[in-house]
N, C-alpha and C positions, 0 to 999 in steps of 0.2 A: 408232622406237617404244620400243626397249629403253632408249635414252637418256632419253626422256621419263619412262619408268617409274622409272628410277634417280633422276632429279631429284625426282619425286614422293615416292619413298621417303625421300630425303634430307631434303626439306622436312618430311615427317611426323615423322622422327626429331628434327629440330630443334625442332618444336613440342612433341613429347613431352618433350624434355630441358629446354625453356624454356617452361613452360605460361603461358598468358595469364591475366590477371586475370579471375576468374570469380565472378559473384554467386551466392550460394546460391539454391536454388529457394525461391520464395515459397509456403509451405504455408498451409492454412486457419488453422493455429495461429500462424503467423508474423504474420498480419494482426492488427490490433487487434480486440478484441471490445468489447461494450458491455453494461452492465446495462440491461435492457429492462423498463421499468415498465409493468405492466398496471393502469392506474388503474380501480378498481372491477371489474377483470376484464371490463370492458364491451367485449369484442372481438367482431368479426364476421369472417367468412371473407373478404369482399371487401377490407376494410381491412387485415387481416392479410397477405394476399397483396401488396397494394400497398406496404405498409410494408416487407416483407422485400425486395421488389424494389429499393426505394430504398436500403436498407442494403447490399445486395449491390453495387449500382452505385457506391456511395460508397466501396467498398473494405473494408468490415468483414468479418471472418472468422467471427464468431459472436455469439450473443446469450445473455444470462442472463435468463431470465424470473423476475421478482419481482412477484407480485401486490401491489397497494398500495391505499391509500385511494381513494375514488371522486371523481367530478366531479359537482357539483350540476347538475341538469337531465338527467343521464343515468341516473337511478335505474332506469328501466325496462329499461336494457341491462345492469345489474349481473348478474353470474353468480356465484353463491356458490362459494367455493373448494372444490375437490374434488368438486363435484356432478357428476352424469352429464354435464350440458352442458359444464361446465368441462373435464372430462377429454377430452370430444370435441373441444373447441377446441384442447387441447394436442396431441392426435393429429393434427389437421389441420395445426397449426403445424409439427410434426416432419416431416410429409410435404412441406410446401412448403419447409421449410428445406433438405431434402435436394436438392430441385430447384434451389435457389439456391446450393448449396454453402455453407450457413451451419451452423456448429455450434450446438448448443443445450445450455445448462446450465439447471438449475432450482433455485430456492431451495426448501429443504425446509420450506416454510411461507410465510406472508405477512408482510411487514415483518420484524421481528426483535424479540426472540430467538424460539426455538421455543416455540410455544404456540398456543392456539386454543380454540374453544368446547367441544371434546371433552376438554379437560384438566380432570379432576375436582379438587376440593379435595385429595383424597388424593395426586394426582400434581403438584400445584402447588408452586411454590418456597416454601421454608420459612425461618423465622428462629428464633432462640432468644432467649428473654427471661429475664432474671435478676431475682430478688427475694430479699432477704436480711432476716433477723431475728437478734436476739441474745437469748440466754437465760442465766440463771445457774442454778447447781445448785438443783434442786427446783422450778424454774419450769416452767409449761406454757403454751404459746402460746394466747392467747385469740383472736387474729386468725385468720381462716380462710386456708388455703393456696390462694389463688386469684389469678388474674391476668386482668384484663379488657383485651382488645385494644381500643384506642381507634379509633373510626371515622375514616376519612380518604379523601378523593377528590381525585385530581389528574387534570386533563384537559390535553391538549395545547393546546386552545383557551384554557384559563384561565377558562372560564365556570363559575360556581358551580353545584354540583349538590347537592341535598339527598339524602344517602345513604338517608334514611328512605323515599324514593320508589323506591328500587331493590330489585328482587327478588334473591334469593340462589340460586345463585352468579351472578356478574355476566353470564355469557354468556346467561342466560335473559331478559335485558332486550331490549326492542325498540329499534330506531333507534340501534344502537351506532356507526354511522358518524358520526352527529351528536354523540354524546357524546365520542368520541375519547379514551377513557380511557387514562391512562398508569399509574396505580396506584390500586387500590381496596382498602381494608381495612374490613371490617364489624366492628361492635361485637360481641364475643363472648367468652365465657369460654374461655380457652385450656386445653388438656389439660396436666396435669402430667407432665413426662417424668422428673423426678428430684428428690428432696429429700434433701440430705446435711447432716449435722451435723458440725462441726469444733470441737475444743477448742484451747486455746492451746498444748498439748503436741504437736500434730500428729496426734492421734487423730481418726478419722472413723467415722461410722456412716451407712449407707444406711437412712433411715427412711421411704422412699417408701410402703412397704406400710402404714405407720401412719396414712396420711391417708385419712379417710373420703370417701365419694362427695360429701358436701357441703363438703369442704375442711377439716373439723375434724381437727386433729392430736392423736392419742392417744399422746402421748409426753411424759414428764417428764424434764427435763435431769438427767443424773447429775452426779457430782462434776466441778467445773471451770466455766469460762466457755465458752459455746458460740455459734457462729455458724451459722445455718441458710442454706443456699444452695438455692434452688428454681429449676429450669429448666423453662420452659414453652415448648412448641412452638407457634409462631405462623405466620401466613401473611404472607409478604412483600408480596403484593398486586400484584406487577409484572404489567402487561398487555402484550400484544403491541403494540409500537410500530408506528404507520403501517399498521395491519392493514387488509387488504382485506375486502370483504363476505364473510362466512362464515369469516373467520379471526380474528375478535375473541375475546379470552378470556385466561385465565390463562397465564402462562409456566410451563414445566415445571420440576421439581426436577432440575437438571443433575447432581446427585450420586446419583441413584437410577436404577438400571438398569430396574426395572419401569416407572418414569415414562417413560423414553425408549421402551421397548418398546411401551407402550400408545399413546404418541403416534404412533409409526411404523406401528402396526397400522392406524390410520385411513387412511394412504396405501396400505397393502397392499390394504385393502378397496376403495378407490376405483380402484386400478390393476388389480385382478384382471381377467384376460382381455383387457387392452388391449395394443396394440402400442406400447410406449414405449422401444424399443431405441435410438432416436435421441438419448436423453438422454446426453450425454457425461459430465456430472458433476452431482452435487447440491452445493448451496452453503449455507454457514452464515455469516451476517454476524457481526460482532464481538459478544462476549459481552453487554455492555450490560444485564445483569440488574440491576446495582446503580447505574445512572445514575438513581436514584430515592431516596426517603427510606429510610435504613437499608440493610441488607444481607441477601441470601439466603445465610445462613451455617450452615444446619442441614439435616439429613436424618434421617428417623425412626430409622434404625439407627446413628446416629453413634457412640454410646457403645460398641456392640459392635465396629464396624468399627475404631474407634480402638485398642481393646485388641488386636485381631488384628494390626494393622499396626505399632503402636508398642511392643507388649509390656508395657504397664502400664495400669492402670485409671484412666481420666480422671476417674471419679467421685471418686477420692480426691485429685484435684489441681485442683479448681475454684478455690480461692483463687489458685493460681499462674496459671491460665488468665486470670483477671480481674485480675491484677496486684497481688494482696494478700499474696504470699509474699515471699521474698527476691528481690532484683533478678535474680540469676543464674537462679534456678529459674523465675521468671516468664518470662524470656526463652526458656528451653529448652522449657517446656511449650507456650508460645504458638507457637514454631517448629514443634513437632510437630503442633499442631492445623492450622497452615497447610499443612504438608507433606501431611497426610492429606486435606485438602480438594483439594489439587493432584492427588493420586493419584486421587481419586474422579472428578474432572472428566475426567481422562485415560481411566480404565478403565471408568467407568460411562456416559460420554456419548460422548467423541470416538471411541474405538476401536470400540465396538459400532455407532455410526452409520456409520463407515467400512465395517464388515463388512456392514451392511444394504445399503449402496449397491453394494458389490462383488458381492453375491449377485444384484443386478439387472443386472450387467454394466456398471456405471457407476463413475466416479471420484468423489472428493469434493474440493471447494475449501473452505478454511476460513480465516476470520479469527480467529486465536486470541487476538490482543491484547485487552487490557482485562479479561482473566479473572483470577481469584485463583489462578493456577496457573503452573507453569513453562511458559511459552508455547513455549519451544523444544521441549519434549517433546510438547505438543499439536500443533504444526506437524509434528513428526516422525511422528505417527500417521496422517497423511492424505496425499493424493497431490499436491495443488497448494497450497502455503502462499500466503496472500494478505495483503498489507499495504495501508496507506493513509497519507495525510498528506503532509507536506512535508519530513520530517527523514530524512536518509540513515541515521543511526544507528537510527532506528525501523525503517526498511526492513530493516536487517541481521538482525533477529530472524527474519523469514520467509525471507529469501534465504539466510542462513547455514545454516539447517536444510536447505534445498534442496540446498546444496552439500555439507554435512557428511554427509548421508545419501544423496547421489547421485541426488536427484530431478531430473527434466529441466526442470521449469517452476516459476517463482515469479511469481505474478500480483500485480496492484495495482489497487485501486479508485482510479482516477486522475482528477485534475482535479475533485475534489468541490466544494471551496470556494476557487477561486483568487482570486476578487475578489468584489465585490458582483454580484448578478444582472445579467446582460446586459452586463457590463463586460469580460469576458475575450475576447481575440482568439485565433485559431488560433496565432499566434506565441507568445502567452503559454502556451498549452497545450504547444507544442513544447518550450519551455524546461523546463516542469514534467516532461514525460515524460523528458527527458534526465537529470534528477536521479534518476528511478526506475531508468533504465538503469545509471547509475553505481553505484547502490545494490544492483545485482544482479538487478533485476526483468527478466524477459524475456517477459512475457505481460500486455499492457496490457488493462484493462477500463475504458472510459470510464464516468463516473458522472454522468449516464447519458442514455439515450434513452427518451422517452415514446412508447408507442403513442398515436397520436392519429388520429381519423377524418380521412380525406382532405379532406372538405368542412367540417370544423369551422372556425368563424371564427378568424382569426388572433388571438393567437399559438398557438391550439390548446391541448392539454392539456400541463401543465407539472408538473415535480416541484420540490420546495422547495430542492434544492441548486442551486448558483449557476452552473454551466455547462450549457447546454442543447444537447445534441448531437442535434438532430432536424431534419427537413426544413423546418420553418417558420423556422428560423434562417437569415438570409441567408448566413451563412458556409458553409452546407451546399453551396453551389455549388463551393467550393474545398476542402471537407473531404477529397475524394479525395487531394489533394496531401499533406496531413498523414498520411493513412492509408497512402499509399505509402511515405512516409518511415519510419513506424513499422514497416511490414512489412519494409523493407530492413534496418533496424537489428536487428529481432528475428530475421531469418534468420541473422544472424551470432551473435547472443547466445543463440540456441537450439542452436547447433552446438558441437561440441567439449565441453570440460569447464571448470569454473571453475579459475582459475589464481591462487589466493590462497596466501600463504606462512605466515601465522600463525593458529593456532587459539587463540582467546582465551576463557578460562573465564568463564562467567556466574555470578557469586557470589550465587545466589539465597538461600542460607542467611543471608548477611549481612542481606538485606532481611527474610527471615522472622523474624529475631531482633529487628528494630526494633519497639518498641511503636508503637501508633497509636491514633487515635480509636476505631477499630472493630476487630473481631477479625481481619478479613482485609485484606491488601494486594492491589491489582490491578496487573497488569504490562502496561505499554504503552510499549515502547521503553525509553528511559532515564529515563522519568518515575519519580520516587522514588529515583533514584540521583544526584541533584545532590550536589555536594560529596564525591563518592567518587572514588577513584583509578580505579575501573572506568570511569566515564564520561570522566574527563579523559584517561586513557590511550587509550581508543578514539577520542576526538576528536582527540588529538594524532596518532595513526597515520593517521587519515583526512586530516588537514590536511597531513601531511608525506609522503604518497605510499606508505604501507605497506599492503599488501593483506592483509586478515584476515577471518576468520569467527568467529562465536561458537559455543560448544558447551556442552551441559549435562552434568551428572554421568552421566546415563543414556547419552548419546551417546558419552561418553569410553570407555565399556566396549567400544565397537565399533571403536575406533581401534587400528591395528596398526602395527608397525614395518616400514620398508622401508629397510634400511641405516641411515644417519644420519637419514633422513627419516621421514615418517609417511604412512599411508594412512587415509582415512575416506571411506566411500561410493564407493570406487574413485578418489578424487581425492587428489592428492599435496599434502602440506604440509611445511614445513621445521621448524617448532618449535611449542611450546605456551607460552602466556603466562598467568601469574596476576598480576593487578594488585592488590597489597596486600589480598589476601583474608583475612578474619578467621576465618570458619568454613568448614571443608572436611570432607566426610564421609570416614571412614576408608577406605572402598572407593575413593574417588577418589584419595587419597594413595597407596594401595597400587598403583593402576593407573599413576599417574605414575612411581613408583619403578620399576615393572616396565618401562615404556617406556624410561626412562633406562638401565636395566641392559642393554637390548637395543640401545642406540645413540642414543636420542633426546636432544635438548637441551631442557630445561625451563627457561623464563625466569621469573624472579620479580622483579617490580618492587617495590622498597623493602623488603618484609619477607615472610617466610614466613607461611603461615597459622598461627594460634595455637592452634586448638582444633577439636574436632568439634562439630557442631550437635546440638540435641535433648537429651532427658533419659533416654531408654531406655538401659539397660545402660551408663550414663555412665562409671563407673570403669574398666571393662575397655576400653572404646573409647578413652578418654583415654590409658590406659597404652600401648596398642598404637600410638596416634598419636604419642606422645612418643618411643617406641622407634624408630619409623621416622625421625622428624626427627633423632634423635641420630646416625643413620647418615650424615647429611650433614655432612661435615667440610669447611668452606669455607676457602679461602686467598684472599688479596686481591692483585690486581695492577692498577694504574691505575684504582682506584676500582671495579673489577668483581670480585665474589666468585665463586668457582667451586668446586663440590664434584663430584668424579668419582664416578660410580656405574656400576660395570660398564663397558660399552662407551660409555656416555653421560655426561651431566653435568647438574647444576643450576647455573644462572648467575643471580646476583642483583646488581642495581645500582639506584641511585636515579635515574639519568639514562636516559631511554628511548632516546635515540640511542646511548649507549654499550651499553646492553643488547642492542638489536637488531643493532648492528654486531658485537658479540661473537659472535652467532649467524650472522653473515654473511647477514642477511635483506636481500634486494634492495630498493632504494628507487626509486620513480618521482619523479625530481626535477622533473618538469614542473609540479608544483604551484606552484613559485615563479613560474612564468610565467602563472599564472591558469588552468591547464588541469587538468582532472580526467579520470581514465581508469579503466577496468576491463578486465581481461584474460580471455581464454578460451584454453585450450590445445587445439591441434588437432594431428593427426599431422604431425610434422616442422615445427611452427611455432606461432605464436600469433596470435590476433586481439586488437587493441586497439580499444575504443570510446573516443574522446576528444572532450570538449566544452570549449569556451571559456567558463568561468564567471567570467572576470575582467572588468575594466572597460575593456579596450582590445584592439585587434586584435593577434594574435600573427602575426608575420612573421619567423620566426627558426628556427634549429636547435633541435631538441627532443631531449633524451636519453631513451632507452628502456632499461629494465632487461633488456636482452637483448643477445646478441652476434651476432644474425642479420645477414647481410650484404646481404640482398635484402628490400626492403619494397615492398608494393603498397598504394596508398591508394585508398579508395572514398569517394565523396561520396554518402551515402544520400539527400540531398535532391534532387540532380540526376540521379543514376544514373551519373555519370562515374567512371571508374577508370583507373588507370595506375600504372606503376612510378615510384617517387620516388627522389630522390637520397639517398645514405647515406654517412656517414663515421664513423670511429671516434673516440670521445672517452673517454679514461680506461678503456679496455677495454670500454666500452659502445657500442651503436649509437646514432647520432644521425641524425635525419631532418629534412628541411626541411618546415615546415608553414606554411600561410597560413590562419588561421581568424579571421574576424571575431567580435566578441562575440556569443555565443549560437549560433555555428555548431558543427557536429560533423563528425567523420569516423571511418572505420574503417580501421585498418591491418592488413595481414596480412604476417607474416614468413614467408619460405620459405628453404630451404637452397640452392635453385638460382635462377638469374636468371629474371626475368619477361620473356616475349617481347612483352608489351604495349607500347604506345607510352608515352613518358614522360608523367607527370601534368603538366599545364601550370600552372606557377607564373609569375606575371607581375609586371612592374614598369611603372609609367606611363611613357609616352613623349611626353607633352605635357600641356598644361593642359586641365582639364575645359572642355567647350563646353556652354553652356546650350542646351537643346532647346525649341523651341516659342515662337515669338513670339505666336501665337494658338492657343488650344486650343478645340476645339468639344466641348461636353459634351451628351450626350443620356442620358436615364435609361431603362434597359432593363427592369428588373423590380424589384418591391418595392412598398412602400406607406407610408402609407395610399393615396396616389395618386402617379402619376408626374409630377414637376415638368416644366415646359416646358424644352425645349432652350435652351441659352445658349452664350455664348462668354466667354472670359477671357484676359487676357494676364498675369495674376498668380495663381499657384497657391496658393490658400488653402483652408481647409475650406469645403465647399459650404454649411455651416450659417451662414456669415457673409455669403453673397451675398444680394443683393436678389432678391425673387421669392417666389411662394407655394409652400408645401409642401416647402421645403428643410430647414428645421430639424427637422422630424419624420420625414423620409424615412429609411427603412431598406431597403437594397437595393443594386442594381448600377447604376453609371453608366459610360458609355463616354467616354473622353477621346481625342480624335484630333488629330493635328497633323502637319506635314510638316517635314522638315529636310534640309539638304544634307550629303552625306558629307564629314566633315572632311578637310582637305587633308593630304598627306604619305603617305609609304610606311610603314605599320605592319602588324603581323600581325593584330590584332583590336582590338575596342573594348569598353569596360566601360560598360554602361548602368546608371546609378544613379538610382532613382526617389525617393531621399531619404526623407522621412517619409510613409508611406502609412497611411491609416486605412480598412480594416484589411488587405485582401488585394488582390492585383493580378494580372490575367492579361494577358500581354504579347503583342502581335501586331506583326510587322514586314512591311510590304509584303503584307498579306493573309494571312500565314502565322503560325500560333501558335508562339510561342517557348517560353514557360514560364508557370507560375503561381507567384507568390511570396507566401508567407504570413507572412514575417518570422521572427525579428526583423530580418533583413537583406533589403534590397530591391535587390539588384544581380544582373545577369546579363551574361555575356560574349556579345557578338555577333560572329560570324565576319565578318571584313572582306569576304569574298566574298558575304555576304548583303545588303550595302548597295549601293544604286544611287547614282547621282549625286544623285537626289532621292528621298526615302524617306517612306513613310507609316507613322506610328507610332500604334497604338491600344493603350490601356491600360484594361481593364475593372476598375474598382475597386469593391469591395464592403465596406460597413460592417456593423456588428452590429445587434442588436435595440434597443439602448438608447434611441435617439431616438424611435422609434415608440412604445415602451412609455411613455416619459415623456409624450408627447403624449396618449396614451390616459388616463393618470392625471390629467393636467391638465384633460381634458375630462370626467372622470368616467365614462369607458367601463368597463363591468364586465367584467373578464377574470379576476379572482381569484375563481374559482368552485369551489374545491376543498374537500373535507371534510378533517378532521383538522388538518393544519398548513397553514392557508390563507394563506399565502405569507409566511413569515418573512423578515426582512431579515438580512443578515449583519452589517451595521454599524448601530449605534444611530441614526446621522444619517438613515438611510433608513427609519425606523420611524414610521408615522403614529399619529394619536390612537387608532385602533382596534387598535394593536399589530401591524399587518401592514406588509409592505413597501410603500413608495410611492416613486415617482420624481417626485413632483409638484414638488419643489424643484430638480430637476436642470436645469442649463443644457445646451444641446445638446453632445453629445460630438463632437469634430472628426471629419470624414468626408472621404474622397477623397484626392486628391493635395494635400498641404499644404506642399510646398516645391519648390524648383527640381528639374527633371529634367535630368541632365547625361549627356554621353557623353565618354569619355576614351580616347585611343589608348593601347594597351598593347603591350609586347613580352614575349616569353617568356624566362625567365631560364635561361641555360645554366649549366654546372657552375662556370665561373669566377666568374660573378656570384653564384651561390649561396654559394660559398666565401668570397667577399668582397662581401657585399651593400652596396649603396650606399643609405644611409638616405634620401637626397634623392630617390631614384627608387622608393621603396616607398610604396604607397598607405597613407595614415594612416587 
C-alpha cells in the first residue's frame, strides 16, 4: 500500500511539474452575443421564451435588445417603447434570460442615435447658420437681420412628403412608422445668437443688442469698412433612424448636458420601481447624427463654453472660424472650435451617460466612431468599447483604448454586411471574425438576430443588414459549431493582458487643423488620414508584424515609466512612436520629455512635431514648445538620429524598420508566410492567436518573437490540443504549424514542459482515394418543399440535377455511400469533402464525427474507426438564397417591413421599386459539388519535421 501511495504521489508531482494543455473555462462572456432586434417591439411571452431557448441551444452567451421599426400586418402587436407594457416585457425577458444563462444588454433608445418623441425642440440637435453683410462708414443696413430656415423632409423610403401637411414638432404626427423620417426641418425664422461687426483693421463690435425684435438693425457704421457676421441657431432636424413605435422623434443635442439629462429622465420614470438588475450594460450605436444634410455643430451656450475652455472670445474671431482671416489664424481658431466640440461630446454626453448607467449597476458599451471628437477619449470614458466594419486599423481605435486603459473587453458589431443578403456562409463569417480577433476584439456581437414569432411564415421577420442569424436560416442547424469556435477563441483572448510593444500617437490636431467643407470633421478609423504618415506607418507595422496600440494626448498623461519600458492601464509597452506629427500640444511634449528623462525611448518617424495647435496663449506656448525641442541634441549614426534625455532618449529616422530596430522592438516575421497573429501575456508565458490569411496552406516552421522553449497548440475549431515541436532560430522560438487557408490556432508558451500528448502533424502516405461510386441523397428539412430522394454517381450542385424543387430548395440533404477501407498499414486517414455548399455534418458507421462549416472541409478519421466496409453519411446544408430567389420570381410577398423595407447592398440587386430583389439570380450552388476523397496519412516525427519532405506534405 505504501508503495502504491508513493507511486501515486510521484505521478502527481510529475503532473504538477509538467501540466497538461488546458482549455480556459467557457464563460457567458466568452460565448458570442448577438444584437436582438425587436421589430415593432411586437413581442409576446410565448415567443420570447421559445426564442431565448433557441439562442441558448445554439451556443450564444447573450443578447442586446434594440427595439426597431415594425412589420406590416403586426401593427396590433406593436408595443410603444418604454410604455408600461414594454417595460413589463423587458422584465419578463430578464427573468427568462437568467434561467437560460443569457446575458442582456439594452440599447438606450430605439434605433440610433439617442432621441425620441419626448425630445423637445429645446433639447434637439442644433446647427449654426451664418449670414454676412458689408457696410461702409455712415451706412445703415436696410435689410433686416433675419434668417429663414428652409423646409426639408428626408425619408428612408424616399417617398415624397409635403411638409405643410405635418404638425410641429414632428413627434406629434400620426403614423410615424409609415413616414420613416430621417431628417425634417420646418420653415421658420431662426433666433439670432450673435451679430458682430468687423473692420479691415481687426476691430470688432458686438452689436447684437442693437437688433430689434423685427430684425431691424439700429446701428450706423463708424469710420472704416465693416463686415457684419450674424449667427443664427437652427435645428439640424435629424430624426432617430430605424425608430421603433414610440421611439420616433428628434435626436438630442449631444453637446448639452441638460438635453441628455432630460432624455434619460424618461427612462428613469419608465424604470421606476421595476426590477431591471439583469441589464448587464446599456448600449449606444455609432454617432451618425451627421449622416444627413448638414451638421449638428452648435449648442446654445457654445460661445460661453468656448471662452471658458479656450481662454479667448470666439465672438471676436468669426472671420477666422469661417476661413476669412490669415491662413494660420483660420487653422488655429478652427482647430480650437473642433477641440471644444470634442470635449463637449465627451463631458456632456459620454461621461454622464456612463455615470447614469453605473448608478443603475450597469456597464455601458459604446460605438464612439463616426463622431466629431477624439474617439479614443470617448472610448476611454466607457466600459466596453465597440467597433465594426472590415478594417483592422479601424478596429484599433476601440481595441487600443481597451488595452491602453486596462479594460477587459473590446466588442464588435460583427458580420453586418459581408455580402449581399442571403449570400454569406458560416465559413465566410468565421473568416470575418478572425480579422476582428487579430485586431484586438475579444467580445463578438453578431449583427444580428431578429425576434420572430415561431409560427410566422418563412423567412419570418428580417432586418435590413445582410447576414441573418436567426432560426429560420438553414445554417442555424450548424450555427453552434461556429459559436463553439468563437467561445474557445475568446476564452483565450479574454484571458491575461494585451501584449503589444508600441504606443502610437494619434495626431488628431493635425486633422483638426485641416480645413474642410464643413466646420467639423468626423473620426472613423483612418478615414480622413489618407496620404498621412500616421496611416502609412500604422499600415506598415500591421503588415510587417509589429504589435502596437494607439493613444490620445489625454491617455498619455496616465502612462508611467517602468525601467526602460512603459506602463499604461497595467499593461507593458516598450516604446512610443510619433509618425511625422505636425501639431503637438505643449503638455504632450512635456510628458514625452519626462518619460524619456526617466528611461523611455521615444521614436520619431521622419521629423519632430513643428508647433502647438490652437490659438489660445499662442506666443507663450510656442516659446515653451521650442525651448523643449531645443533640448533635444541629435547625433547621427547609420541613418538613425539619437538625442539622449536623462536616462532615456529620442530616436528619429526616415526608415521604419531602422527606427523600430533601434528600439529593439520585436517583430513577428510570420507575416511573410501569410499568417497574422495577436498576443496576450499570461503568467509565465504568452497566448498567440494565429490565422492563415494568405492564399496557400502553411506547412512549415514559423518563428515567434519569444524565447519560450515549450509551446502548446490548441485548435479552437476541433477542440484538439497538444504540445508542438519547437526549435531555436536566431535566438527566437520556431514552431511547426500546419494551417490551411482560413484556418486558425492558439499557441501557449510555458516555461516548463507540457505533459500532454504531442499535437499530431501529418504527411500523406499514399494517393487520395475517391469515395462513393453511388451516392444516395434524401432531403431532410427545409423548403419550400422537400425534393424527392435521388441517387448520383457524379457530385455536382443539386441545383443542376433533373427533378422538381431542387433549384429553389434551402435546407439540409443527407448524402450516404459506402466505401472499403483503403489497403495498407497507416496511422489514420484524411477525409476531404472538397467544395461544400455550405456546411457539412459527417457521420461514419452511424456515429457522428464532426460538423464542418468551412472554409476548410477536411477531418482526420482514426484508422481504428474504419471497418472493412464503411457507411459514410454527410448532411449538407445550404443557405437561404435559392428559396428567397424563388419567392421573388413567383411574386411571393415577404418584404413586409416598415422604414427600410429591404435595401440591397449591391445595385445589381435593386428592383424598379428600389428594394432588394433576387429575381435575376441563378441558383446558388448547393450540396457536395466535387469529389470526396480519403487519403492515408502518417504522423510526422521530429526528424521529419526538421527535414520536411515537400513531396509528402498535403498541398
